[in-house]
Z-matrix of the N, CA and C atoms (Angstrom, degrees):
N
C 1 1.437
C 2 1.529 1 110.26
N 3 1.322 2 117.56 1 -39.63
C 4 1.464 3 120.43 2 -178.49
C 5 1.522 4 111.04 3 -62.92
N 6 1.317 5 117.40 4 -38.80
C 7 1.464 6 120.88 5 179.09
C 8 1.525 7 109.82 6 -64.28
N 9 1.299 8 117.17 7 -43.61
C 10 1.479 9 121.69 8 179.04
C 11 1.530 10 110.48 9 -62.49
N 12 1.337 11 116.94 10 -44.77
C 13 1.464 12 120.75 11 178.09
C 14 1.526 13 110.70 12 -59.95
N 15 1.314 14 117.10 13 -44.27
C 16 1.466 15 120.82 14 179.70
C 17 1.521 16 110.47 15 -60.92
N 18 1.313 17 117.43 16 -39.73
C 19 1.466 18 120.58 17 178.00
C 20 1.524 19 111.36 18 -65.16
N 21 1.323 20 116.81 19 -42.60
C 22 1.465 21 121.20 20 -179.09
C 23 1.525 22 112.29 21 -67.40
N 24 1.325 23 117.12 22 -36.61
C 25 1.465 24 122.06 23 -174.57
C 26 1.522 25 113.55 24 -90.46
N 27 1.318 26 117.22 25 -7.19
C 28 1.464 27 121.76 26 -172.46
C 29 1.525 28 113.38 27 -50.36
N 30 1.319 29 118.66 28 -47.05
C 31 1.466 30 122.15 29 -175.76
C 32 1.525 31 112.77 30 -107.81
N 33 1.301 32 116.81 31 20.33
C 34 1.459 33 121.22 32 -176.09
C 35 1.526 34 112.30 33 -57.22
N 36 1.325 35 118.02 34 -39.51
C 37 1.463 36 120.07 35 -178.01
C 38 1.528 37 112.38 36 -64.91
N 39 1.317 38 117.61 37 -20.66
C 40 1.469 39 120.52 38 177.49
C 41 1.525 40 111.41 39 -60.75
N 42 1.316 41 116.94 40 -26.56
C 43 1.465 42 121.52 41 -177.03
C 44 1.530 43 112.77 42 -101.39
N 45 1.330 44 116.95 43 7.09
C 46 1.471 45 121.17 44 -174.95
C 47 1.539 46 110.61 45 -125.03
N 48 1.337 47 117.60 46 76.39
C 49 1.469 48 119.34 47 -175.92
C 50 1.525 49 114.21 48 -62.26
N 51 1.311 50 118.58 49 -34.34
C 52 1.468 51 120.05 50 179.63
C 53 1.527 52 110.87 51 -68.94
N 54 1.318 53 117.16 52 -38.89
C 55 1.461 54 120.36 53 176.20
C 56 1.525 55 110.77 54 -63.29
N 57 1.339 56 116.69 55 -42.95
C 58 1.468 57 119.76 56 178.00
C 59 1.528 58 110.73 57 -62.74
N 60 1.325 59 117.57 58 -38.90
C 61 1.462 60 120.85 59 178.73
C 62 1.524 61 110.95 60 -65.88
N 63 1.335 62 117.20 61 -41.57
C 64 1.464 63 120.67 62 178.47
C 65 1.526 64 110.74 63 -64.66
N 66 1.325 65 116.90 64 -40.49
C 67 1.459 66 120.36 65 178.29
C 68 1.526 67 111.00 66 -67.14
N 69 1.320 68 117.39 67 -36.39
C 70 1.467 69 120.53 68 177.59
C 71 1.525 70 110.49 69 -65.75
N 72 1.328 71 116.89 70 -41.04
C 73 1.469 72 120.54 71 177.63
C 74 1.528 73 109.98 72 -64.54
N 75 1.320 74 116.74 73 -43.10
C 76 1.463 75 120.39 74 177.30
C 77 1.521 76 110.71 75 -60.13
N 78 1.332 77 117.00 76 -45.97
C 79 1.464 78 121.21 77 -179.53
C 80 1.524 79 110.70 78 -60.54
N 81 1.317 80 116.54 79 -41.22
C 82 1.463 81 120.49 80 178.82
C 83 1.531 82 110.95 81 -61.77
N 84 1.318 83 116.46 82 -45.17
C 85 1.467 84 120.37 83 178.41
C 86 1.531 85 111.53 84 -64.48
N 87 1.319 86 116.67 85 -42.80
C 88 1.466 87 120.54 86 -179.70
C 89 1.524 88 110.97 87 -62.91
N 90 1.334 89 116.75 88 -42.28
C 91 1.470 90 119.86 89 178.17
C 92 1.525 91 110.64 90 -65.90
N 93 1.330 92 117.32 91 -37.99
C 94 1.468 93 121.39 92 -178.03
C 95 1.524 94 111.90 93 -65.72
N 96 1.333 95 116.86 94 -33.48
C 97 1.464 96 119.44 95 -179.16
C 98 1.515 97 111.72 96 -82.12
N 99 1.342 98 117.15 97 -21.66
C 100 1.457 99 120.32 98 -179.66
C 101 1.511 100 112.94 99 57.37
N 102 1.323 101 116.19 100 35.95
C 103 1.456 102 120.43 101 -173.00
C 104 1.519 103 114.21 102 -85.27
N 105 1.304 104 118.89 103 6.00
C 106 1.462 105 120.07 104 177.04
C 107 1.502 106 112.43 105 102.61
N 108 1.325 107 117.06 106 -163.38
C 109 1.459 108 119.92 107 -175.15
C 110 1.528 109 112.64 108 -67.39
N 111 1.316 110 114.40 109 153.99
C 112 1.462 111 122.84 110 178.26
C 113 1.526 112 107.32 111 -107.50
N 114 1.321 113 116.78 112 137.84
C 115 1.457 114 121.50 113 176.79
C 116 1.521 115 109.35 114 -110.75
N 117 1.320 116 115.84 115 132.07
C 118 1.455 117 120.55 116 169.87
C 119 1.527 118 106.42 117 -100.80
N 120 1.315 119 116.17 118 111.33
C 121 1.463 120 121.37 119 -178.29
C 122 1.514 121 109.24 120 -91.68
N 123 1.324 122 116.44 121 132.52
C 124 1.456 123 120.91 122 -175.49
C 125 1.512 124 110.68 123 74.74
N 126 1.320 125 116.40 124 44.05
C 127 1.469 126 122.07 125 -169.73
C 128 1.520 127 114.63 126 -75.59
N 129 1.319 128 118.46 127 -12.20
C 130 1.464 129 118.83 128 -177.80
C 131 1.519 130 109.47 129 57.79
N 132 1.339 131 117.06 130 -132.35
C 133 1.455 132 119.18 131 -178.18
C 134 1.531 133 113.78 132 -75.66
N 135 1.315 134 117.97 133 -4.01
C 136 1.454 135 120.67 134 172.55
C 137 1.516 136 116.41 135 89.63
N 138 1.321 137 117.68 136 20.96
C 139 1.470 138 118.92 137 -178.28
C 140 1.524 139 112.05 138 -65.69
N 141 1.328 140 118.04 139 -38.26
C 142 1.462 141 120.06 140 178.07
C 143 1.527 142 109.87 141 -73.05
N 144 1.322 143 116.69 142 -38.69
C 145 1.465 144 120.78 143 176.07
C 146 1.527 145 109.89 144 -57.04
N 147 1.312 146 116.76 145 -46.27
C 148 1.467 147 120.86 146 179.56
C 149 1.524 148 111.12 147 -64.00
N 150 1.314 149 116.91 148 -39.98
C 151 1.472 150 120.58 149 179.50
C 152 1.527 151 110.46 150 -63.95
N 153 1.324 152 116.57 151 -43.69
C 154 1.467 153 119.58 152 178.26
C 155 1.527 154 111.18 153 -64.56
N 156 1.311 155 116.99 154 -36.41
C 157 1.466 156 120.58 155 175.23
C 158 1.534 157 109.82 156 -62.59
N 159 1.324 158 116.22 157 -41.56
C 160 1.463 159 120.39 158 178.37
C 161 1.529 160 111.64 159 -64.70
N 162 1.336 161 116.04 160 -24.01
C 163 1.471 162 121.10 161 175.74
C 164 1.525 163 111.41 162 -87.77
N 165 1.327 164 115.52 163 14.21
C 166 1.465 165 124.01 164 173.23
C 167 1.526 166 114.71 165 69.98
N 168 1.338 167 115.45 166 32.34
C 169 1.456 168 119.71 167 171.85
C 170 1.520 169 108.93 168 -95.97
N 171 1.317 170 115.40 169 148.84
C 172 1.461 171 120.23 170 167.68
C 173 1.529 172 105.24 171 -81.19
N 174 1.318 173 117.07 172 112.26
C 175 1.458 174 120.75 173 -169.99
C 176 1.527 175 109.93 174 -141.79
N 177 1.329 176 114.90 175 150.22
C 178 1.463 177 120.61 176 172.71
C 179 1.512 178 108.24 177 -143.38
N 180 1.317 179 115.68 178 153.84
C 181 1.458 180 120.84 179 -179.63
C 182 1.514 181 110.87 180 -113.58
N 183 1.340 182 114.82 181 146.64
C 184 1.462 183 122.20 182 178.05
C 185 1.533 184 106.67 183 -131.32
N 186 1.311 185 114.69 184 129.64
C 187 1.462 186 119.20 185 177.95
C 188 1.524 187 107.96 186 -138.75
N 189 1.322 188 118.62 187 134.72
C 190 1.461 189 119.83 188 -177.39
C 191 1.528 190 113.12 189 -67.46
N 192 1.325 191 116.20 190 -15.94
C 193 1.457 192 121.83 191 175.68
C 194 1.446 193 113.22 192 141.37
């Protein structure tokens, strides 16, 4: 089931322009503070983690399973 969910959610952010804008604003603030790596807690398949990485943040995801 997890593999199927990851496949379904893989490109979800492509259809969510406001979410992408909010993540871009967050990435800009995080880079400006230079506070180190960003953690996405409860990352699931990691689509947001990957997006933040693409926005040039040092990021890692943690999911309990």
